[in-house]
C-alpha positions as a Markdown table, in Angstrom:
| # | Residue | x | y | z |
|---|---|---|---|---|
| 1 | Met | 0.0 | 0.0 | 0.0 |
| 2 | Arg | 1.5 | 3.5 | -0.4 |
| 3 | Lys | 4.1 | 5.9 | -0.3 |
| 4 | Lys | 3.2 | 8.7 | -2.7 |
| 5 | Lys | -0.3 | 8.0 | -3.7 |
| 6 | Ile | -1.5 | 11.5 | -3.2 |
| 7 | Ile | -3.2 | 14.4 | -4.9 |
| 8 | His | -3.6 | 17.9 | -3.6 |
| 9 | Ala | -7.3 | 18.3 | -3.5 |
| 10 | Met | -10.5 | 16.4 | -3.9 |
| 11 | Leu | -11.5 | 16.3 | -7.6 |
| 12 | Pro | -14.9 | 17.4 | -8.6 |
| 13 | Ala | -15.3 | 15.5 | -11.8 |
| 14 | Leu | -17.1 | 12.1 | -11.7 |
| 15 | Ile | -14.1 | 9.9 | -12.4 |
| 16 | Cys | -11.4 | 12.2 | -11.2 |
| 17 | Leu | -11.3 | 11.9 | -7.5 |
| 18 | Leu | -8.6 | 10.7 | -5.2 |
| 19 | Leu | -6.4 | 11.2 | -2.3 |
| 20 | Ile | -5.1 | 9.1 | 0.3 |
| 21 | Val | -4.0 | 6.7 | 2.2 |
| 22 | Ser | -1.8 | 3.2 | 3.1 |
| 23 | Gly | -1.5 | 1.1 | 2.5 |
| 24 | Cys | 0.6 | 2.8 | -0.4 |
| 25 | Gly | 1.6 | 4.3 | -3.7 |
| 26 | Asn | 3.6 | 6.7 | -5.8 |
| 27 | Thr | 1.7 | 9.3 | -7.7 |
| 28 | Gly | 2.4 | 9.7 | -11.3 |
| 29 | Ala | 0.8 | 12.0 | -13.9 |
| 30 | Asn | -3.0 | 12.1 | -13.5 |
| 31 | Pro | -4.8 | 10.7 | -16.6 |
| 32 | Ser | -7.3 | 13.0 | -18.2 |
| 33 | Ser | -9.9 | 10.4 | -18.8 |
| 34 | Ala | -11.0 | 6.9 | -17.8 |
| 35 | Asp | -9.7 | 5.4 | -21.0 |
| 36 | Ser | -6.2 | 6.9 | -20.5 |
| 37 | Val | -5.8 | 5.1 | -17.2 |
| 38 | Leu | -6.2 | 1.7 | -18.9 |
| 39 | Gln | -2.4 | 1.5 | -19.2 |
| 40 | Val | -2.3 | -0.9 | -16.2 |
| 41 | Gln | 0.5 | -3.2 | -15.4 |
| 42 | Gly | -0.3 | -6.8 | -14.6 |
| 43 | Thr | 1.8 | -8.4 | -11.9 |
| 44 | Asp | 3.6 | -11.5 | -12.9 |
| 45 | Ser | 1.1 | -13.7 | -11.1 |
| 46 | Ala | -0.2 | -16.9 | -12.6 |
| 47 | Ser | -3.6 | -15.3 | -13.4 |
| 48 | Thr | -4.0 | -13.8 | -16.8 |
| 49 | Gly | -7.5 | -12.6 | -16.7 |
| 50 | Ser | -8.6 | -15.1 | -19.3 |
| 51 | Ser | -11.2 | -17.6 | -18.4 |
| 52 | Ser | -10.2 | -21.2 | -18.3 |
| 53 | Gly | -12.9 | -23.8 | -18.7 |
| 54 | Asp | -16.1 | -22.7 | -17.1 |
| 55 | Asn | -14.5 | -20.3 | -14.6 |
| 56 | Asp | -15.7 | -16.7 | -14.3 |
| 57 | Ser | -13.2 | -14.0 | -14.8 |
| 58 | Leu | -12.7 | -11.1 | -12.3 |
| 59 | Ser | -10.1 | -8.4 | -12.4 |
| 60 | Ile | -8.7 | -6.6 | -9.3 |
| 61 | Met | -6.4 | -3.6 | -9.2 |
| 62 | Leu | -4.0 | -3.1 | -6.4 |
| 63 | Asp | -3.6 | 0.2 | -4.7 |
| 64 | Trp | 0.2 | 0.2 | -5.1 |
| 65 | Tyr | 2.9 | -2.2 | -6.1 |
| 66 | Pro | 2.7 | -5.7 | -4.6 |
| 67 | Asn | 3.7 | -5.7 | -1.0 |
| 68 | Ala | 3.0 | -7.5 | 2.3 |
| 69 | Val | -0.6 | -6.2 | 2.6 |
| 70 | His | -1.5 | -8.0 | -0.6 |
| 71 | Ser | -0.2 | -11.4 | 0.6 |
| 72 | Phe | -3.7 | -12.8 | 1.0 |
| 73 | Ile | -4.5 | -12.2 | -2.6 |
| 74 | Tyr | -1.3 | -14.0 | -3.9 |
| 75 | Ala | -1.9 | -16.8 | -1.4 |
| 76 | Ala | -5.4 | -17.3 | -2.7 |
| 77 | Glu | -4.0 | -17.4 | -6.3 |
| 78 | Glu | -1.1 | -19.6 | -5.5 |
| 79 | Lys | -3.0 | -22.1 | -3.4 |
| 80 | Gly | -5.9 | -22.4 | -5.9 |
| 81 | Tyr | -8.6 | -20.8 | -3.7 |
| 82 | Phe | -9.8 | -18.7 | -6.5 |
| 83 | Ala | -9.9 | -21.7 | -8.8 |
| 84 | Asp | -11.8 | -23.6 | -6.1 |
| 85 | Gln | -14.4 | -20.9 | -6.2 |
| 86 | Gly | -14.7 | -21.1 | -10.0 |
| 87 | Leu | -12.8 | -17.9 | -10.6 |
| 88 | Asp | -9.9 | -16.7 | -12.8 |
| 89 | Val | -8.5 | -13.6 | -11.3 |
| 90 | Asp | -6.5 | -11.0 | -13.1 |
| 91 | Ile | -4.3 | -9.1 | -10.6 |
| 92 | Gln | -3.3 | -5.7 | -11.9 |
| 93 | Met | -1.0 | -3.0 | -10.7 |
| 94 | Pro | -2.1 | 0.6 | -11.5 |
| 95 | Ala | 0.0 | 2.7 | -13.9 |
| 96 | Asp | -0.8 | 5.5 | -11.6 |
| 97 | Thr | -1.8 | 5.0 | -8.0 |
| 98 | Asn | -4.9 | 7.1 | -8.3 |
| 99 | Asp | -6.3 | 4.9 | -11.0 |
| 100 | Ala | -7.8 | 2.0 | -9.1 |
| 101 | Leu | -11.0 | 3.7 | -7.9 |
| 102 | Lys | -11.5 | 5.6 | -11.2 |
| 103 | Leu | -11.3 | 2.3 | -13.1 |
| 104 | Val | -13.8 | 0.6 | -10.8 |
| 105 | Ala | -16.2 | 3.5 | -11.1 |
| 106 | Ala | -15.8 | 3.4 | -14.9 |
| 107 | Gly | -16.5 | -0.3 | -15.1 |
| 108 | Lys | -13.0 | -1.0 | -16.4 |
| 109 | Val | -12.0 | -3.4 | -13.6 |
| 110 | Asp | -14.2 | -5.3 | -11.2 |
| 111 | Leu | -12.5 | -4.7 | -7.9 |
| 112 | Ala | -9.9 | -2.3 | -6.4 |
| 113 | Leu | -8.2 | -1.8 | -3.2 |
| 114 | Ser | -8.9 | 1.6 | -1.7 |
| 115 | Tyr | -9.5 | 3.3 | 1.7 |
| 116 | Gln | -12.5 | 3.6 | 3.9 |
| 117 | Pro | -12.5 | 7.5 | 4.0 |
| 118 | Gln | -12.0 | 7.6 | 0.3 |
| 119 | Ile | -15.1 | 5.6 | -0.4 |
| 120 | Leu | -17.1 | 8.2 | 1.5 |
| 121 | Leu | -15.4 | 11.0 | -0.2 |
| 122 | Ala | -16.1 | 9.4 | -3.5 |
| 123 | Arg | -19.8 | 9.0 | -2.6 |
| 124 | Gly | -19.8 | 12.7 | -1.7 |
| 125 | Glu | -18.7 | 13.4 | -5.3 |
| 126 | Gly | -21.4 | 11.2 | -6.7 |
| 127 | Ile | -19.0 | 8.4 | -7.6 |
| 128 | Pro | -20.9 | 5.0 | -7.3 |
| 129 | Val | -18.4 | 2.9 | -5.5 |
| 130 | Arg | -18.9 | 0.7 | -2.4 |
| 131 | Ser | -16.7 | -1.4 | -0.1 |
| 132 | Ile | -17.4 | -5.1 | 0.0 |
| 133 | Ala | -14.7 | -6.1 | 2.6 |
| 134 | Ala | -12.5 | -4.5 | 5.2 |
| 135 | Val | -8.9 | -5.6 | 4.7 |
| 136 | Val | -6.9 | -3.6 | 7.3 |
| 137 | Arg | -9.2 | -2.7 | 10.1 |
| 138 | His | -7.3 | 0.1 | 11.8 |
| 139 | Pro | -5.3 | 3.1 | 10.6 |
| 140 | Leu | -1.7 | 2.6 | 9.3 |
| 141 | Val | -1.1 | 6.3 | 8.9 |
| 142 | His | 0.3 | 7.7 | 12.1 |
| 143 | Leu | 1.7 | 11.0 | 13.1 |
| 144 | Met | 5.5 | 10.4 | 13.0 |
| 145 | Thr | 8.2 | 12.4 | 14.8 |
| 146 | Glu | 11.8 | 12.0 | 15.9 |
| 147 | Lys | 12.0 | 9.7 | 19.0 |
| 148 | Asp | 13.0 | 11.7 | 22.1 |
| 149 | Gly | 12.5 | 14.9 | 20.1 |
| 150 | Asn | 10.4 | 18.0 | 20.7 |
| 151 | Val | 7.0 | 16.3 | 20.2 |
| 152 | Asn | 5.5 | 14.1 | 22.9 |
| 153 | Thr | 1.8 | 14.7 | 22.1 |
| 154 | Pro | 0.1 | 16.4 | 19.2 |
| 155 | Lys | -0.4 | 19.8 | 21.1 |
| 156 | Asp | 3.4 | 20.1 | 21.1 |
| 157 | Leu | 3.2 | 20.8 | 17.3 |
| 158 | Glu | 2.2 | 24.3 | 18.0 |
| 159 | Gly | 4.9 | 26.5 | 16.5 |
| 160 | Leu | 6.5 | 23.5 | 14.8 |
| 161 | Thr | 6.6 | 22.3 | 11.2 |
| 162 | Val | 4.4 | 19.4 | 10.1 |
| 163 | Gly | 5.1 | 17.9 | 6.7 |
| 164 | Tyr | 2.2 | 16.2 | 5.0 |
| 165 | Ser | 1.7 | 14.5 | 1.6 |
| 166 | Ser | -0.8 | 16.7 | -0.2 |
| 167 | Val | -4.0 | 15.1 | 1.0 |
| 168 | Pro | -6.8 | 17.1 | 2.7 |
| 169 | Leu | -7.6 | 14.1 | 4.7 |
| 170 | Tyr | -4.2 | 14.1 | 6.4 |
| 171 | Glu | -4.5 | 17.8 | 7.2 |
| 172 | Ala | -7.9 | 17.1 | 8.8 |
| 173 | Met | -6.4 | 14.2 | 10.8 |
| 174 | Val | -3.5 | 16.2 | 12.2 |
| 175 | Arg | -5.8 | 19.2 | 13.0 |
| 176 | Thr | -8.2 | 16.9 | 14.8 |
| 177 | Met | -5.3 | 15.4 | 16.8 |
| 178 | Ile | -3.9 | 18.8 | 18.0 |
| 179 | Arg | -7.4 | 20.1 | 18.9 |
| 180 | Gln | -8.3 | 16.9 | 20.8 |
| 181 | Asp | -5.0 | 17.2 | 22.7 |
| 182 | Gly | -5.9 | 20.8 | 23.8 |
| 183 | Gly | -3.8 | 22.6 | 21.3 |
| 184 | Asn | -4.5 | 25.1 | 18.5 |
| 185 | Pro | -4.0 | 23.6 | 15.1 |
| 186 | Asp | -3.8 | 27.0 | 13.5 |
| 187 | Arg | -0.5 | 27.5 | 15.3 |
| 188 | Met | 1.3 | 24.7 | 13.5 |
| 189 | Asn | 3.2 | 25.3 | 10.3 |
| 190 | Leu | 1.7 | 22.8 | 7.9 |
| 191 | Val | 3.9 | 22.2 | 4.8 |
| 192 | Asp | 3.0 | 20.1 | 1.8 |
| 193 | Val | 6.1 | 18.0 | 1.2 |
| 194 | Gly | 4.6 | 15.9 | -1.6 |
| 195 | Phe | 6.5 | 12.7 | -2.0 |
| 196 | Asp | 9.3 | 13.6 | 0.4 |
| 197 | Leu | 7.9 | 12.5 | 3.7 |
| 198 | Ile | 10.9 | 10.4 | 4.6 |
| 199 | Pro | 13.6 | 12.9 | 3.8 |
| 200 | Ser | 11.7 | 15.8 | 5.3 |
| 201 | Leu | 11.7 | 14.0 | 8.7 |
| 202 | Ala | 15.2 | 12.5 | 8.3 |
| 203 | Thr | 16.8 | 15.8 | 7.5 |
| 204 | Gly | 14.9 | 17.8 | 10.2 |
| 205 | Gln | 13.1 | 20.0 | 7.7 |
| 206 | Ala | 9.9 | 18.9 | 9.4 |
| 207 | Asp | 9.4 | 18.3 | 13.1 |
| 208 | Ala | 6.7 | 15.7 | 12.3 |
| 209 | Ile | 5.1 | 14.1 | 9.3 |
| 210 | Met | 1.5 | 13.1 | 8.5 |
| 211 | Gly | 0.9 | 10.6 | 5.8 |
| 212 | Gly | 3.5 | 8.0 | 6.5 |
| 213 | Phe | 2.5 | 4.4 | 7.2 |
| 214 | Ile | 3.8 | 2.4 | 10.2 |
| 215 | Asn | 4.4 | -0.6 | 8.0 |
| 216 | His | 6.4 | 1.3 | 5.4 |
| 217 | Glu | 7.8 | 4.8 | 6.0 |
| 218 | Gln | 8.4 | 4.1 | 9.7 |
| 219 | Leu | 10.2 | 0.9 | 8.9 |
| 220 | Ile | 12.4 | 2.5 | 6.2 |
| 221 | Leu | 13.3 | 5.4 | 8.5 |
| 222 | Glu | 14.3 | 3.0 | 11.3 |
| 223 | Lys | 16.3 | 0.9 | 8.9 |
| 224 | Glu | 18.2 | 4.0 | 7.9 |
| 225 | Gly | 19.0 | 4.8 | 11.5 |
| 226 | His | 16.3 | 7.3 | 12.4 |
| 227 | Ala | 14.4 | 6.4 | 15.5 |
| 228 | Val | 10.7 | 7.2 | 15.1 |
| 229 | Glu | 7.9 | 7.9 | 17.6 |
| 230 | Ser | 4.5 | 7.2 | 16.0 |
| 231 | Ile | 1.3 | 8.6 | 17.5 |
| 232 | Asn | -1.9 | 6.8 | 16.6 |
| 233 | Pro | -4.5 | 9.2 | 15.4 |
| 234 | Val | -7.2 | 7.1 | 17.1 |
| 235 | Asp | -5.8 | 8.1 | 20.4 |
| 236 | Tyr | -6.6 | 11.8 | 19.6 |
| 237 | Gly | -10.0 | 12.0 | 18.1 |
| 238 | Val | -9.7 | 10.5 | 14.7 |
| 239 | Pro | -12.2 | 7.6 | 14.2 |
| 240 | Asp | -10.8 | 4.1 | 14.1 |
| 241 | Tyr | -11.2 | 3.7 | 10.3 |
| 242 | Tyr | -10.5 | 0.8 | 8.0 |
| 243 | Glu | -7.2 | 1.6 | 6.3 |
| 244 | Leu | -7.7 | -0.7 | 3.3 |
| 245 | Val | -10.9 | -1.9 | 1.9 |
| 246 | Leu | -12.0 | -4.0 | -1.2 |
| 247 | Thr | -14.1 | -1.9 | -3.5 |
| 248 | Ala | -16.5 | -2.5 | -6.3 |
| 249 | Ser | -19.0 | -0.3 | -8.2 |
| 250 | Asp | -22.7 | -0.2 | -7.4 |
| 251 | Glu | -23.4 | -1.5 | -10.8 |
| 252 | Gly | -20.7 | -4.2 | -10.6 |
| 253 | Ile | -22.1 | -5.5 | -7.3 |
| 254 | Glu | -25.5 | -5.7 | -8.8 |
| 255 | Ala | -24.3 | -7.6 | -11.9 |
| 256 | Lys | -21.7 | -9.8 | -10.3 |
| 257 | Lys | -22.8 | -10.4 | -6.7 |
| 258 | Asp | -22.3 | -14.1 | -6.9 |
| 259 | Gln | -18.8 | -13.9 | -8.3 |
| 260 | Leu | -17.8 | -11.2 | -5.9 |
| 261 | Thr | -19.1 | -13.3 | -3.0 |
| 262 | Arg | -17.0 | -16.2 | -4.1 |
| 263 | Phe | -14.0 | -13.9 | -4.4 |
| 264 | Val | -14.5 | -12.9 | -0.8 |
| 265 | Lys | -14.6 | -16.5 | 0.3 |
| 266 | Ala | -11.4 | -17.2 | -1.6 |
| 267 | Ile | -9.5 | -14.3 | 0.0 |
| 268 | Gln | -10.7 | -15.4 | 3.4 |
| 269 | Glu | -9.0 | -18.8 | 2.8 |
| 270 | Gly | -6.0 | -16.9 | 1.5 |
| 271 | Gln | -5.8 | -14.8 | 4.6 |
| 272 | Asn | -6.1 | -17.9 | 6.8 |
| 273 | Asp | -3.2 | -19.4 | 4.9 |
| 274 | Val | -1.1 | -16.2 | 5.5 |
| 275 | Ile | -1.8 | -16.3 | 9.2 |
| 276 | Glu | -0.9 | -20.0 | 9.5 |
| 277 | His | 2.1 | -19.9 | 7.2 |
| 278 | Pro | 3.5 | -16.3 | 7.1 |
| 279 | Glu | 7.0 | -17.2 | 5.9 |
| 280 | Glu | 5.5 | -19.2 | 3.0 |
| 281 | Ala | 3.2 | -16.3 | 2.2 |
| 282 | Leu | 6.1 | -13.9 | 2.0 |
| 283 | Asn | 8.0 | -16.2 | -0.3 |
| 284 | Ile | 4.9 | -16.3 | -2.6 |
| 285 | Leu | 4.7 | -12.5 | -2.5 |
| 286 | Leu | 8.4 | -12.0 | -3.2 |
| 287 | Ala | 8.0 | -14.3 | -6.3 |
| 288 | His | 5.5 | -11.8 | -7.6 |
| 289 | Glu | 7.3 | -8.5 | -6.9 |
| 290 | Asn | 7.1 | -6.0 | -9.6 |
| 291 | Glu | 10.4 | -5.5 | -11.3 |
| 292 | Thr | 10.0 | -1.7 | -11.2 |
| 293 | Ser | 9.5 | -1.8 | -7.4 |
| 294 | Pro | 11.6 | -4.5 | -5.9 |
| 295 | Leu | 10.8 | -5.5 | -2.4 |
| 296 | Asp | 13.1 | -5.6 | 0.7 |
| 297 | Pro | 12.4 | -9.0 | 2.3 |
| 298 | Glu | 13.3 | -7.6 | 5.8 |
| 299 | Ile | 10.9 | -4.7 | 5.5 |
| 300 | Glu | 8.1 | -6.9 | 4.1 |
| 301 | Ala | 8.5 | -9.4 | 6.9 |
| 302 | Lys | 8.3 | -6.7 | 9.5 |
| 303 | Ser | 5.4 | -5.1 | 7.7 |
| 304 | Leu | 3.5 | -8.4 | 7.7 |
| 305 | Asp | 4.1 | -8.7 | 11.5 |
| 306 | Ile | 2.5 | -5.3 | 11.9 |
| 307 | Leu | -0.4 | -6.0 | 9.5 |
| 308 | Leu | -1.7 | -9.4 | 10.6 |
| 309 | Pro | -3.1 | -8.3 | 14.0 |
| 310 | Leu | -4.7 | -5.3 | 12.3 |
| 311 | Met | -6.5 | -7.4 | 9.7 |
| 312 | Thr | -8.5 | -9.6 | 12.0 |
| 313 | Glu | -11.3 | -9.1 | 14.6 |
| 314 | Glu | -12.2 | -11.8 | 17.1 |
| 315 | Gly | -15.5 | -13.5 | 16.2 |
| 316 | Lys | -15.7 | -11.9 | 12.8 |
| 317 | Pro | -14.7 | -13.4 | 9.4 |
| 318 | Phe | -11.9 | -11.7 | 7.5 |
| 319 | Gly | -13.4 | -8.8 | 5.6 |
| 320 | Trp | -16.4 | -8.2 | 7.8 |
| 321 | Gln | -17.5 | -4.6 | 8.1 |
| 322 | Asp | -19.3 | -2.9 | 11.0 |
| 323 | Ala | -21.9 | -0.3 | 10.3 |
| 324 | Ser | -20.8 | 1.7 | 13.4 |
| 325 | Ser | -17.3 | 2.1 | 11.9 |
| 326 | Trp | -18.7 | 3.6 | 8.7 |
| 327 | Glu | -21.1 | 5.9 | 10.6 |
| 328 | Asn | -18.3 | 7.1 | 12.8 |
| 329 | Val | -16.0 | 7.9 | 9.9 |
| 330 | Arg | -18.9 | 9.6 | 8.0 |
| 331 | Lys | -19.7 | 11.9 | 11.0 |
| 332 | Trp | -16.0 | 12.9 | 11.3 |
| 333 | Leu | -15.7 | 13.6 | 7.6 |
| 334 | Val | -18.8 | 15.8 | 7.8 |
| 335 | Gln | -17.5 | 17.6 | 10.9 |
| 336 | Ser | -14.2 | 18.1 | 9.0 |
| 337 | Glu | -16.2 | 19.6 | 6.1 |
| 338 | Leu | -14.8 | 17.0 | 3.7 |
| 339 | Ile | -18.2 | 15.5 | 2.7 |
| 340 | Pro | -21.8 | 16.8 | 2.8 |
| 341 | Asp | -24.1 | 15.4 | 5.5 |
| 342 | Ser | -26.2 | 13.9 | 2.7 |
| 343 | Val | -23.7 | 11.1 | 2.3 |
| 344 | Lys | -25.1 | 8.0 | 4.0 |
| 345 | Ala | -22.9 | 5.4 | 5.6 |
| 346 | Asp | -25.2 | 2.5 | 4.6 |
| 347 | Asp | -24.7 | 3.3 | 0.9 |
| 348 | Ala | -20.9 | 3.1 | 1.2 |
| 349 | Phe | -20.5 | -0.6 | 2.1 |
| 350 | Ile | -22.1 | -4.0 | 1.8 |
| 351 | Asn | -21.1 | -7.3 | 3.5 |
| 352 | Leu | -21.2 | -10.2 | 1.0 |
| 353 | Gln | -20.2 | -12.9 | 3.4 |
| 354 | Asp | -22.2 | -14.5 | 6.3 |
| 355 | Gln | -21.2 | -13.5 | 9.8 |
């Protein structure tokens, strides 16, 4: 999921929205139309998107290049769980990390990995997308600062520089955190550092950064010798949102509900396999790394250790979504003036699996 997947503002046109979060991407040039973003890159998985025998074909676009958070997808492919459900799955990587949601909304791919707040933002722009499964159940984006530095809690950011990666959502998050901690967010110096979250903190240009992921940027900073203190936004007023969700269009859900339900069953088996055999799952993932974005096995192993506890909830199947989570995030986005109150939480998600 992640690193530069960001745009500067919410886009008003129907298929031109995107910001966030993640799990996880590098932003390239934004395409001018839905057709132009069809220059997608397939990962070198065994799936080709072509139907074999009587299997149904489904396509899924990742949010970023293949990394640890996608292990359940590759496990489901490698272990034959998709085939067991009568599916041939084409796993694609976006040519631009803002493409996935646009392509789903345009009906060009069946599924995409996106982010819970983004689905509500999209609904607010009239974009008919809906989450069908929660993948990572808690935020991965934390406020990051130098360990043993000037920032102990968010209110300490008054008078200091906070670097963020172009996303209005991240600005809303850090402002909420400071305010909840008793500080005045107008007194921080918020600087858009674009793609340079890691160097801005590592060089001291920013006292803290917002938009880095604990399973990616933090691990890289620590590997480079920079001790990091991460502050969970949930501890300071930001709702406990689903970082990564599986998304389809309203029309796609209506037309392919059976196939999508079988897909969810297959990834549940894939996730169980990752939990039971994490080392094997990582080896499967590494075999499918994209040549343009090679993986660091050490980073991905640590990332998976962080991710697995955040992807499950006791007593619930993998992917299950709680209505209260969606309503809490909706209310916060309304309060942050990022979506209109007319956006309904119940319209933004659907559970396709039995509890």
